[in-house]
N, C-alpha and C positions, 0 to 999 in steps of 0.2 A: 527428740524429746529425751530428756535426761532420763536414766533410770533411777528409781527411787531406791535409797540405799536399805539394806536389810537392817532389821533389828537384831540385836544379840539374842540368843537363846537362853543364856543363863538369866535367871530372874534378878540378881543382885545387879549385874551389869545394866540390865535394862532399867532397874530402879535407879541406879546412879544416873543413867543418861536422861530420865524423866525430870530427877531434881535438877541436873545441870540446865536442861533446857529451859525449865521454869526459872531458874534464877539467873542464869547467865545468857541464856537466848541461843546457844549453840552446843547442841549435844556431840558427844564424841562418836563417831562412826567406827565400827568394828567390821572389817569385812575379811580378815584373816579366817579362812576355814580349817588351817593346819594342813593344807594340802598345797605339794609343790606344783605350780602351774604347768611346767614342763613334762612331770612325770603322768600329770593327768592327759595332757595332750597326746603322749605316748601309748598310754593306756587306751585311750579312746580310738586312736588309730589303729591299735592291734585289734580292737574288739571289731570294729567296722569290717576288717579284712577276715577275721576268723570265721564269722558267720557265713560269708560267701565261700570260704575255702570248705567249711565243713559240708555245705550244701552241694558243692560240687563232687565231693567224695562219697556221699551217701548213694546207696543204689535206691531204685524207685520203690523198691519193697520196704527198706528203711525208712524211707521219707514218709511213706503210706503208714506203717505203724506208729511213728512218732505223730503223726497227724491225729490218728486214732486214739491215742492215749489223750493228747490234748483236748480233743473234744469230748471225750469220756469224763474228763476232769471238769471242763467248763459245764457239762450237763450237769453233773454232779454238784456242782456249787450253784447253779441257777435252781435246781430241786430243792436245795436246803433253804435257800432265800425264801422260797415262796410256800 
């Protein structure tokens, strides 16, 4: 199944696409998000490795403190919502 193309975020470009679609039948498709795909791939690769390396480096006590801090934050957020 083909992916549905993303609509532009800029309101003027979106309006232009709507007019083109209504008058000519084929809108322009903008898929450039301003990022270099190779740089994005490298960043993701490093991010995936970094979490694992950090986890191995931490002691059990440090991991426990981080988990407690996260739980407290989540608990505080759920108390604020209700």
